[in-house]
N, C-alpha and C positions, 0 to 999 in steps of 0.2 A: 857569127858573133859569139864571143865568150866573155865571161866575167870572172874576176878573181875577187872574192870577198874576204876581207880580213877585219873582223870585228875587233875593236880595241878602244881603249880610253884615249882621250885627247892627249893625255900626258905620255902615252906610249906610241903615239902615231909615228914618230921617227923610227922606232924599232920595227914597225910594220912595213915600212917601205923596202927594207932589205929582202924579206921573203917574196914580196911582189916582184922585185927586180929579178930574183932568182927564177921565179915561175915564168916570167916573160922571156928570160934567156932560154929556158927549157922549151918554151913554145917556139921560139925562133929556130932552135936547133931541129926540132921536130919538123917544122915547115921546110927547112932547108933539105932535110933527108927525104922528104916527100914531094920535092919539087914544087913547093908552094911559096908564095911571098906574102908577108903581112905588110900592111901599109901604115907606117907610123903617123903619117899625116892625117889619117882617118881614125886614129886610135885616141880615145879619151880616158881621162882619169876623173872619177867623180867621188867626192867625199860626201857622205850622207850623214846628216845630223841636224840637231836643232839649230836655228839661225844664230843664237847667242854663242854657241860653241864654235860654229864654223867661222864666225868673224874673229875669234880669238885663236885660230890655228897658228901654231909656231911655224917658223921657216923650216921647211922639210927638205930632206935630200931629194934629188930629182928621181922621178920614175922614168926608166930608160927602156926603149924598145929598138933593137937593131942599131944601137949607138946613138939614137936620137932621144932627146928629152921630150917626154909627153907632158904637155901643159894640162893643169887641172881644168876641168869643165865646170863652169859655174851655172847651176840651175837653181832657180829659186821659185818654188811654187808651193802654195799652201794647199794641202790636200784636206778635204773635209769628209 
């Protein structure tokens, strides 16, 4: 399991997707060179923030892994 963290403001979220896609492409190339396969069907994208901001997220460019769009994972849990 790995994670790519890109802290940013909601207004700059679209700009943050491009470096994430580049990092995922680098990981795909590394896996290929090392005879490994990643599984896009088991890969999740999670946006973390306060509920009010998450509800107002703009339409974002897709996050891609091995040519497949990774759908955002919606987790809502109040931590105390």
